[in-house]
Jmol script that loads the backbone (N, CA, C; Angstrom):
load data "model"
ATOM      1  N   MET A   1       0.930  -0.944   0.128  1.00  0.00           N
ATOM      2  CA  MET A   1      -0.044   0.011  -0.109  1.00  0.00           C
ATOM      3  C   MET A   1       1.409   1.298  -0.134  1.00  0.00           C
ATOM      4  N   GLN A   2       0.065   2.220  -0.652  1.00  0.00           N
ATOM      5  CA  GLN A   2       1.177   3.298  -0.911  1.00  0.00           C
ATOM      6  C   GLN A   2       0.800   4.430  -0.509  1.00  0.00           C
ATOM      7  N   LYS A   3       1.270   5.497   0.725  1.00  0.00           N
ATOM      8  CA  LYS A   3       0.548   6.455   1.270  1.00  0.00           C
ATOM      9  C   LYS A   3       0.981   7.771   0.974  1.00  0.00           C
ATOM     10  N   ILE A   4       0.487   8.850   0.732  1.00  0.00           N
ATOM     11  CA  ILE A   4       0.917  10.524   0.297  1.00  0.00           C
ATOM     12  C   ILE A   4       0.556  11.058   1.220  1.00  0.00           C
ATOM     13  N   LYS A   5       1.518  12.376   1.943  1.00  0.00           N
ATOM     14  CA  LYS A   5       1.115  12.876   2.874  1.00  0.00           C
ATOM     15  C   LYS A   5       0.361  14.368   2.254  1.00  0.00           C
ATOM     16  N   ALA A   6      -0.905  14.517   2.362  1.00  0.00           N
ATOM     17  CA  ALA A   6      -1.502  15.749   1.200  1.00  0.00           C
ATOM     18  C   ALA A   6      -1.126  17.054   2.000  1.00  0.00           C
ATOM     19  N   VAL A   7      -1.687  18.274   1.022  1.00  0.00           N
ATOM     20  CA  VAL A   7      -2.157  19.317   2.513  1.00  0.00           C
ATOM     21  C   VAL A   7      -3.605  19.683   1.496  1.00  0.00           C
ATOM     22  N   ASN A   8      -4.210  20.507   2.154  1.00  0.00           N
ATOM     23  CA  ASN A   8      -5.586  21.645   1.861  1.00  0.00           C
ATOM     24  C   ASN A   8      -6.779  20.346   1.364  1.00  0.00           C
ATOM     25  N   ILE A   9      -6.845  19.231   2.393  1.00  0.00           N
ATOM     26  CA  ILE A   9      -7.572  18.392   2.817  1.00  0.00           C
ATOM     27  C   ILE A   9      -8.419  18.722   3.886  1.00  0.00           C
ATOM     28  N   LYS A  10      -9.256  19.076   3.565  1.00  0.00           N
ATOM     29  CA  LYS A  10     -10.081  19.875   4.587  1.00  0.00           C
ATOM     30  C   LYS A  10     -11.753  19.233   5.337  1.00  0.00           C
ATOM     31  N   CYS A  11     -12.689  18.052   4.096  1.00  0.00           N
ATOM     32  CA  CYS A  11     -13.622  17.739   4.655  1.00  0.00           C
ATOM     33  C   CYS A  11     -13.881  16.064   3.651  1.00  0.00           C
ATOM     34  N   GLY A  12     -15.170  15.828   4.026  1.00  0.00           N
ATOM     35  CA  GLY A  12     -15.769  14.774   3.464  1.00  0.00           C
ATOM     36  C   GLY A  12     -16.174  15.242   2.161  1.00  0.00           C
ATOM     37  N   GLY A  13     -16.027  16.217   1.575  1.00  0.00           N
ATOM     38  CA  GLY A  13     -16.398  16.739   0.116  1.00  0.00           C
ATOM     39  C   GLY A  13     -14.772  16.545  -0.592  1.00  0.00           C
ATOM     40  N   CYS A  14     -13.732  16.556   0.077  1.00  0.00           N
ATOM     41  CA  CYS A  14     -12.610  16.479  -0.449  1.00  0.00           C
ATOM     42  C   CYS A  14     -11.830  15.069  -0.145  1.00  0.00           C
ATOM     43  N   LYS A  15     -12.751  14.500   0.364  1.00  0.00           N
ATOM     44  CA  LYS A  15     -12.487  12.846   0.582  1.00  0.00           C
ATOM     45  C   LYS A  15     -13.244  12.220  -0.501  1.00  0.00           C
ATOM     46  N   LYS A  16     -14.496  12.695  -0.879  1.00  0.00           N
ATOM     47  CA  LYS A  16     -14.874  12.266  -1.841  1.00  0.00           C
ATOM     48  C   LYS A  16     -14.507  12.553  -3.422  1.00  0.00           C
ATOM     49  N   SER A  17     -13.768  13.512  -3.609  1.00  0.00           N
ATOM     50  CA  SER A  17     -13.456  13.845  -4.732  1.00  0.00           C
ATOM     51  C   SER A  17     -11.872  13.522  -5.130  1.00  0.00           C
ATOM     52  N   ILE A  18     -10.862  13.235  -4.044  1.00  0.00           N
ATOM     53  CA  ILE A  18      -9.707  12.682  -4.494  1.00  0.00           C
ATOM     54  C   ILE A  18     -10.192  10.938  -4.473  1.00  0.00           C
ATOM     55  N   SER A  19     -11.188  10.555  -3.789  1.00  0.00           N
ATOM     56  CA  SER A  19     -11.532   9.098  -4.308  1.00  0.00           C
ATOM     57  C   SER A  19     -11.759   8.678  -5.802  1.00  0.00           C
ATOM     58  N   ALA A  20     -12.482   9.460  -5.700  1.00  0.00           N
ATOM     59  CA  ALA A  20     -13.221   9.602  -7.302  1.00  0.00           C
ATOM     60  C   ALA A  20     -12.109   9.903  -8.262  1.00  0.00           C
ATOM     61  N   ALA A  21     -11.434  10.747  -8.221  1.00  0.00           N
ATOM     62  CA  ALA A  21     -10.287  10.749  -9.319  1.00  0.00           C
ATOM     63  C   ALA A  21      -9.528   9.823  -9.374  1.00  0.00           C
ATOM     64  N   LEU A  22      -8.991   9.376  -8.330  1.00  0.00           N
ATOM     65  CA  LEU A  22      -8.052   8.614  -7.976  1.00  0.00           C
ATOM     66  C   LEU A  22      -8.745   6.830  -8.943  1.00  0.00           C
ATOM     67  N   ALA A  23      -9.884   6.696  -8.171  1.00  0.00           N
ATOM     68  CA  ALA A  23      -9.944   5.462  -9.022  1.00  0.00           C
ATOM     69  C   ALA A  23     -10.397   5.593 -10.350  1.00  0.00           C
ATOM     70  N   LYS A  24     -10.834   6.873 -10.697  1.00  0.00           N
ATOM     71  CA  LYS A  24     -11.220   6.838 -12.259  1.00  0.00           C
ATOM     72  C   LYS A  24     -10.203   6.187 -13.153  1.00  0.00           C
ATOM     73  N   GLN A  25      -8.909   6.734 -12.616  1.00  0.00           N
ATOM     74  CA  GLN A  25      -7.371   6.361 -13.134  1.00  0.00           C
ATOM     75  C   GLN A  25      -7.010   5.284 -12.791  1.00  0.00           C
ATOM     76  N   GLY A  26      -7.707   3.878 -12.370  1.00  0.00           N
ATOM     77  CA  GLY A  26      -7.016   2.842 -11.932  1.00  0.00           C
ATOM     78  C   GLY A  26      -6.760   2.914 -10.274  1.00  0.00           C
ATOM     79  N   ILE A  27      -6.717   3.704  -9.800  1.00  0.00           N
ATOM     80  CA  ILE A  27      -5.955   3.178  -8.292  1.00  0.00           C
ATOM     81  C   ILE A  27      -7.180   2.840  -7.983  1.00  0.00           C
ATOM     82  N   LYS A  28      -6.778   2.250  -6.686  1.00  0.00           N
ATOM     83  CA  LYS A  28      -7.351   0.940  -5.793  1.00  0.00           C
ATOM     84  C   LYS A  28      -7.349   1.210  -4.265  1.00  0.00           C
ATOM     85  N   ASN A  29      -7.947   0.396  -3.667  1.00  0.00           N
ATOM     86  CA  ASN A  29      -8.193   0.199  -2.070  1.00  0.00           C
ATOM     87  C   ASN A  29      -8.131   1.805  -1.577  1.00  0.00           C
ATOM     88  N   ILE A  30      -8.268   3.090  -2.198  1.00  0.00           N
ATOM     89  CA  ILE A  30      -8.490   4.111  -1.284  1.00  0.00           C
ATOM     90  C   ILE A  30      -9.061   4.729  -0.129  1.00  0.00           C
ATOM     91  N   LYS A  31      -8.231   4.880   0.493  1.00  0.00           N
ATOM     92  CA  LYS A  31      -8.596   5.447   2.158  1.00  0.00           C
ATOM     93  C   LYS A  31      -8.168   6.813   1.704  1.00  0.00           C
ATOM     94  N   VAL A  32      -8.551   7.960   2.501  1.00  0.00           N
ATOM     95  CA  VAL A  32      -8.686   9.207   2.498  1.00  0.00           C
ATOM     96  C   VAL A  32      -8.972   9.489   4.320  1.00  0.00           C
ATOM     97  N   ASP A  33      -7.881   9.695   5.126  1.00  0.00           N
ATOM     98  CA  ASP A  33      -7.485  10.381   6.437  1.00  0.00           C
ATOM     99  C   ASP A  33      -7.940  11.963   6.502  1.00  0.00           C
ATOM    100  N   VAL A  34      -9.017  12.306   6.247  1.00  0.00           N
ATOM    101  CA  VAL A  34      -8.841  13.744   6.240  1.00  0.00           C
ATOM    102  C   VAL A  34      -8.128  14.818   7.715  1.00  0.00           C
ATOM    103  N   ASP A  35      -8.229  13.876   8.811  1.00  0.00           N
ATOM    104  CA  ASP A  35      -7.670  15.078  10.306  1.00  0.00           C
ATOM    105  C   ASP A  35      -5.724  14.940  10.005  1.00  0.00           C
ATOM    106  N   GLU A  36      -5.479  13.143   9.520  1.00  0.00           N
ATOM    107  CA  GLU A  36      -4.259  13.593   9.296  1.00  0.00           C
ATOM    108  C   GLU A  36      -3.659  13.946   7.925  1.00  0.00           C
ATOM    109  N   GLN A  37      -5.181  14.368   7.025  1.00  0.00           N
ATOM    110  CA  GLN A  37      -4.288  14.640   5.507  1.00  0.00           C
ATOM    111  C   GLN A  37      -3.692  13.129   4.859  1.00  0.00           C
ATOM    112  N   LEU A  38      -3.836  12.121   5.021  1.00  0.00           N
ATOM    113  CA  LEU A  38      -3.174  11.153   4.569  1.00  0.00           C
ATOM    114  C   LEU A  38      -3.964  10.396   3.550  1.00  0.00           C
ATOM    115  N   ILE A  39      -3.433   9.761   1.911  1.00  0.00           N
ATOM    116  CA  ILE A  39      -4.201   9.175   1.583  1.00  0.00           C
ATOM    117  C   ILE A  39      -3.138   8.022   1.113  1.00  0.00           C
ATOM    118  N   SER A  40      -4.289   6.470   1.404  1.00  0.00           N
ATOM    119  CA  SER A  40      -3.526   5.137   1.050  1.00  0.00           C
ATOM    120  C   SER A  40      -3.877   4.492  -0.108  1.00  0.00           C
ATOM    121  N   PHE A  41      -3.476   3.996  -0.724  1.00  0.00           N
ATOM    122  CA  PHE A  41      -3.848   3.147  -2.498  1.00  0.00           C
ATOM    123  C   PHE A  41      -3.256   2.381  -2.429  1.00  0.00           C
ATOM    124  N   ASP A  42      -3.548   1.461  -3.091  1.00  0.00           N
ATOM    125  CA  ASP A  42      -2.763   0.377  -4.307  1.00  0.00           C
ATOM    126  C   ASP A  42      -2.829   0.975  -5.808  1.00  0.00           C
ATOM    127  N   GLY A  43      -1.575   1.237  -6.076  1.00  0.00           N
ATOM    128  CA  GLY A  43      -1.383   1.984  -7.289  1.00  0.00           C
ATOM    129  C   GLY A  43      -0.394   2.660  -7.549  1.00  0.00           C
ATOM    130  N   ASP A  44       0.006   3.197  -8.542  1.00  0.00           N
ATOM    131  CA  ASP A  44       1.456   4.009  -8.819  1.00  0.00           C
ATOM    132  C   ASP A  44       1.196   5.529  -8.487  1.00  0.00           C
ATOM    133  N   PRO A  45       2.393   5.524  -7.289  1.00  0.00           N
ATOM    134  CA  PRO A  45       2.339   7.034  -6.278  1.00  0.00           C
ATOM    135  C   PRO A  45       2.228   7.826  -7.379  1.00  0.00           C
ATOM    136  N   ILE A  46       3.677   7.922  -8.632  1.00  0.00           N
ATOM    137  CA  ILE A  46       3.599   8.718  -9.561  1.00  0.00           C
ATOM    138  C   ILE A  46       2.593   9.721 -10.100  1.00  0.00           C
ATOM    139  N   LEU A  47       1.368   8.882 -10.818  1.00  0.00           N
ATOM    140  CA  LEU A  47       0.464   9.244 -10.954  1.00  0.00           C
ATOM    141  C   LEU A  47      -0.513   9.523 -10.218  1.00  0.00           C
ATOM    142  N   ALA A  48      -1.115   9.100  -8.588  1.00  0.00           N
ATOM    143  CA  ALA A  48      -1.362   9.666  -7.868  1.00  0.00           C
ATOM    144  C   ALA A  48      -1.158  10.969  -7.426  1.00  0.00           C
ATOM    145  N   LYS A  49      -0.049  11.300  -7.345  1.00  0.00           N
ATOM    146  CA  LYS A  49       0.775  12.630  -7.135  1.00  0.00           C
ATOM    147  C   LYS A  49       0.643  13.213  -7.950  1.00  0.00           C
ATOM    148  N   LYS A  50       0.484  12.953  -9.653  1.00  0.00           N
ATOM    149  CA  LYS A  50       0.169  14.272 -10.623  1.00  0.00           C
ATOM    150  C   LYS A  50      -1.271  14.144 -10.671  1.00  0.00           C
ATOM    151  N   ILE A  51      -2.081  13.490 -10.342  1.00  0.00           N
ATOM    152  CA  ILE A  51      -3.562  13.608  -9.677  1.00  0.00           C
ATOM    153  C   ILE A  51      -3.970  14.810  -9.159  1.00  0.00           C
ATOM    154  N   LEU A  52      -3.216  14.214  -7.613  1.00  0.00           N
ATOM    155  CA  LEU A  52      -3.692  15.099  -6.534  1.00  0.00           C
ATOM    156  C   LEU A  52      -3.267  16.581  -6.692  1.00  0.00           C
ATOM    157  N   THR A  53      -1.842  16.757  -7.341  1.00  0.00           N
ATOM    158  CA  THR A  53      -1.314  17.916  -7.448  1.00  0.00           C
ATOM    159  C   THR A  53      -2.509  19.007  -8.326  1.00  0.00           C
ATOM    160  N   LYS A  54      -2.664  18.368  -9.424  1.00  0.00           N
ATOM    161  CA  LYS A  54      -3.719  18.892 -10.360  1.00  0.00           C
ATOM    162  C   LYS A  54      -4.880  19.125  -9.995  1.00  0.00           C
ATOM    163  N   MET A  55      -5.763  18.501  -8.583  1.00  0.00           N
ATOM    164  CA  MET A  55      -6.614  18.761  -8.290  1.00  0.00           C
ATOM    165  C   MET A  55      -6.351  19.494  -7.094  1.00  0.00           C
ATOM    166  N   GLY A  56      -5.349  20.024  -6.226  1.00  0.00           N
ATOM    167  CA  GLY A  56      -5.053  21.377  -5.904  1.00  0.00           C
ATOM    168  C   GLY A  56      -4.619  20.518  -4.272  1.00  0.00           C
ATOM    169  N   TYR A  57      -4.519  19.125  -4.093  1.00  0.00           N
ATOM    170  CA  TYR A  57      -3.773  18.404  -2.901  1.00  0.00           C
ATOM    171  C   TYR A  57      -2.523  17.726  -3.406  1.00  0.00           C
ATOM    172  N   PRO A  58      -1.629  18.894  -3.464  1.00  0.00           N
ATOM    173  CA  PRO A  58      -0.212  18.194  -3.594  1.00  0.00           C
ATOM    174  C   PRO A  58       0.406  17.568  -2.116  1.00  0.00           C
ATOM    175  N   GLU A  59       1.463  17.145  -2.616  1.00  0.00           N
ATOM    176  CA  GLU A  59       2.712  16.189  -1.727  1.00  0.00           C
ATOM    177  C   GLU A  59       2.996  17.328  -0.551  1.00  0.00           C
ATOM    178  N   ALA A  60       2.433  16.731   0.865  1.00  0.00           N
ATOM    179  CA  ALA A  60       3.120  18.461   1.758  1.00  0.00           C
ATOM    180  C   ALA A  60       4.387  18.034   1.662  1.00  0.00           C
ATOM    181  N   GLY A  61       4.911  19.070   2.012  1.00  0.00           N
ATOM    182  CA  GLY A  61       6.803  19.566   1.804  1.00  0.00           C
ATOM    183  C   GLY A  61       6.859  19.759   0.449  1.00  0.00           C
ATOM    184  N   SER A  62       6.264  20.170  -0.958  1.00  0.00           N
ATOM    185  CA  SER A  62       6.461  19.911  -1.919  1.00  0.00           C
ATOM    186  C   SER A  62       6.651  21.380  -2.011  1.00  0.00           C
ATOM    187  N   LYS A  63       6.691  22.062  -3.450  1.00  0.00           N
ATOM    188  CA  LYS A  63       7.166  23.514  -3.828  1.00  0.00           C
ATOM    189  C   LYS A  63       5.217  23.634  -3.865  1.00  0.00           C
ATOM    190  N   GLU A  64       4.748  22.732  -4.705  1.00  0.00           N
ATOM    191  CA  GLU A  64       3.320  23.018  -5.083  1.00  0.00           C
ATOM    192  C   GLU A  64       2.136  23.393  -3.429  1.00  0.00           C
ATOM    193  N   ALA A  65       2.716  22.515  -2.651  1.00  0.00           N
ATOM    194  CA  ALA A  65       2.249  22.815  -1.637  1.00  0.00           C
ATOM    195  C   ALA A  65       1.974  24.171  -0.946  1.00  0.00           C
ATOM    196  N   LYS A  66       2.826  24.809  -0.902  1.00  0.00           N
ATOM    197  CA  LYS A  66       3.146  26.339  -0.683  1.00  0.00           C
ATOM    198  C   LYS A  66       2.193  27.394  -1.682  1.00  0.00           C
ATOM    199  N   SER A  67       1.756  26.395  -3.153  1.00  0.00           N
ATOM    200  CA  SER A  67       1.194  27.818  -3.967  1.00  0.00           C
ATOM    201  C   SER A  67      -0.341  27.847  -3.631  1.00  0.00           C
ATOM    202  N   LEU A  68      -0.934  29.112  -3.544  1.00  0.00           N
ATOM    203  CA  LEU A  68      -1.844  29.636  -3.502  1.00  0.00           C
ATOM    204  C   LEU A  68      -3.118  29.454  -4.558  1.00  0.00           C
ATOM    205  N   LEU A  69      -2.047  28.573  -5.709  1.00  0.00           N
ATOM    206  CA  LEU A  69      -3.443  28.183  -6.605  1.00  0.00           C
ATOM    207  C   LEU A  69      -3.577  27.398  -6.606  1.00  0.00           C
ATOM    208  N   LYS A  70      -2.768  26.197  -6.042  1.00  0.00           N
ATOM    209  CA  LYS A  70      -3.146  25.003  -5.311  1.00  0.00           C
ATOM    210  C   LYS A  70      -4.447  24.961  -4.668  1.00  0.00           C
ATOM    211  N   LYS A  71      -3.722  25.876  -3.048  1.00  0.00           N
ATOM    212  CA  LYS A  71      -5.015  25.669  -2.397  1.00  0.00           C
ATOM    213  C   LYS A  71      -6.387  26.282  -3.106  1.00  0.00           C
ATOM    214  N   SER A  72      -6.292  27.443  -3.770  1.00  0.00           N
ATOM    215  CA  SER A  72      -7.684  27.325  -4.239  1.00  0.00           C
ATOM    216  C   SER A  72      -8.350  26.710  -5.522  1.00  0.00           C
ATOM    217  N   LYS A  73      -7.943  26.009  -5.934  1.00  0.00           N
ATOM    218  CA  LYS A  73      -8.345  24.611  -6.644  1.00  0.00           C
ATOM    219  C   LYS A  73      -8.784  23.626  -5.670  1.00  0.00           C
ATOM    220  N   SER A  74      -8.027  23.578  -4.759  1.00  0.00           N
ATOM    221  CA  SER A  74      -8.563  22.287  -3.490  1.00  0.00           C
ATOM    222  C   SER A  74     -10.022  22.808  -3.090  1.00  0.00           C
ATOM    223  N   TYR A  75     -10.090  24.478  -3.080  1.00  0.00           N
ATOM    224  CA  TYR A  75     -11.576  24.574  -2.625  1.00  0.00           C
ATOM    225  C   TYR A  75     -12.484  23.851  -3.907  1.00  0.00           C
ATOM    226  N   LEU A  76     -12.305  24.476  -5.106  1.00  0.00           N
ATOM    227  CA  LEU A  76     -12.783  24.112  -6.066  1.00  0.00           C
ATOM    228  C   LEU A  76     -13.483  22.252  -6.044  1.00  0.00           C
ATOM    229  N   SER A  77     -12.524  21.230  -5.853  1.00  0.00           N
ATOM    230  CA  SER A  77     -12.295  20.178  -5.987  1.00  0.00           C
ATOM    231  C   SER A  77     -12.969  19.794  -4.492  1.00  0.00           C
ATOM    232  N   CYS A  78     -12.987  20.179  -3.338  1.00  0.00           N
ATOM    233  CA  CYS A  78     -14.004  20.112  -2.271  1.00  0.00           C
ATOM    234  C   CYS A  78     -15.563  20.162  -2.831  1.00  0.00           C
ATOM    235  N   MET A  79     -15.723  21.450  -3.124  1.00  0.00           N
ATOM    236  CA  MET A  79     -17.153  22.166  -3.600  1.00  0.00           C
ATOM    237  C   MET A  79     -17.947  21.052  -4.494  1.00  0.00           C
ATOM    238  N   ILE A  80     -16.883  20.498  -5.547  1.00  0.00           N
ATOM    239  CA  ILE A  80     -17.456  19.169  -6.381  1.00  0.00           C
ATOM    240  C   ILE A  80     -18.073  17.939  -5.345  1.00  0.00           C
ATOM    241  N   GLY A  81     -16.979  17.546  -5.094  1.00  0.00           N
ATOM    242  CA  GLY A  81     -17.484  16.347  -3.798  1.00  0.00           C
ATOM    243  C   GLY A  81     -18.308  16.668  -3.210  1.00  0.00           C
ATOM    244  N   LYS A  82     -18.711  17.745  -2.827  1.00  0.00           N
ATOM    245  CA  LYS A  82     -20.333  17.951  -1.864  1.00  0.00           C
ATOM    246  C   LYS A  82     -21.142  17.645  -2.396  1.00  0.00           C
ATOM    247  N   VAL A  83     -21.282  17.916  -3.865  1.00  0.00           N
ATOM    248  CA  VAL A  83     -22.489  18.539  -4.551  1.00  0.00           C
ATOM    249  C   VAL A  83     -22.196  17.139  -5.177  1.00  0.00           C
ATOM    250  N   LYS A  84     -21.377  16.160  -5.395  1.00  0.00           N
ATOM    251  CA  LYS A  84     -21.612  15.220  -6.137  1.00  0.00           C
ATOM    252  C   LYS A  84     -22.310  14.229  -4.996  1.00  0.00           C
ATOM    253  N   ASN A  85     -23.386  12.734  -5.881  1.00  0.00           N
ATOM    254  CA  ASN A  85     -23.977  11.926  -4.755  1.00  0.00           C
ATOM    255  C   ASN A  85     -22.979  11.108  -3.628  1.00  0.00           C
TER     256      ASN A  85
END
end "model"
wireframe off; spacefill off
backbone 0.3
color backbone group
């Protein structure tokens, strides 16, 4: 099982968006811990990092983690997760 410590994960909406986006790309057994901002999964970690960064949830400690643009993208991803079934 792979693990990525990310930033900007705030709620269940974020969790739903992350799980859906990773699953769509064939990543399996996805678990998102909102409190720890930790994503566990089976699959390609490089692909997962690319997807998460694009959504606004970059890996903690990366240069993207400090980006205001990524933070704002995470709010959009969060809202999409909240309104989807």
